[in-house]
C-alpha positions in Angstrom: -6.0 17.7 -7.6 -6.0 16.5 -3.9 -7.2 13.3 -2.5 -7.9 12.6 1.2 -9.0 9.4 2.7 -11.5 9.9 5.2 -12.2 6.3 6.1 -10.6 2.9 5.5 -9.8 -0.3 7.3 -6.7 0.7 8.9 -5.0 4.0 10.6 -1.6 5.1 11.5 -2.8 8.4 13.3 -5.3 9.9 15.4 -8.2 9.4 12.7 -10.8 6.5 13.2 -10.8 3.6 11.1 -13.4 1.0 10.2 -14.6 -1.4 7.4 -15.2 0.6 4.4 -14.0 3.3 2.5 -14.7 7.2 2.0 -12.3 9.5 -0.1 -12.4 13.2 -0.1 -11.3 15.1 -3.6 -10.9 18.5 -4.4 -10.0 20.1 -7.8 -10.1 23.7 -8.7 -13.7 23.5 -9.6 -15.1 20.8 -7.5 -15.4 19.1 -4.3 -16.2 15.4 -4.5 -17.1 12.6 -2.0 -16.4 9.0 -3.0 -18.5 6.6 -0.9 -19.2 7.0 3.2 -18.1 4.1 4.8 -20.6 2.2 7.3 -21.0 4.8 9.7 -20.6 8.8 10.5 -17.1 8.3 11.1 -16.4 10.0 7.6 -17.7 13.3 9.1 -16.1 12.8 12.2 -12.6 12.4 10.3 -13.3 15.1 7.7 -14.2 17.4 10.8 -10.6 16.3 12.6 -9.0 17.3 9.1 -10.4 20.6 8.6 -12.4 19.6 5.7 -15.9 21.4 5.2 -18.2 18.5 3.7 -21.3 20.9 3.4 -19.2 22.4 0.4 -19.2 19.2 -1.5 -20.8 19.2 -5.0 -20.7 15.9 -6.1 -21.3 12.6 -4.3 -20.1 9.2 -5.7 -21.8 6.0 -4.1 -20.7 2.6 -5.1 -23.2 0.7 -3.1 -27.0 1.5 -2.9 -26.8 0.8 1.2 -24.6 3.9 1.6 -27.4 6.4 0.4 -29.7 6.2 3.3 -26.7 6.5 5.7 -25.3 9.4 3.8 -28.4 11.3 3.8 -28.9 10.8 7.3 -25.3 11.6 8.0 -25.6 15.0 6.1 -28.2 16.1 8.6 -25.4 16.3 11.3 -23.3 18.5 9.3 
């Protein structure tokens, strides 16, 4: 299983940071996205890391407000 932090409050590399959290997880059978942060930064960071979010088959949202951002952002893929 592989976990990649797409968004969190701090960074020590070229990726952007913001308040919020987004984690990409990959197993042999599934590609999952846990939360999306507060902007479309999760998409920008995923692209920078070579992660194709269009292949995600499961999304877990812990805050209802994130759903609108998620659906708006996915149209940008």
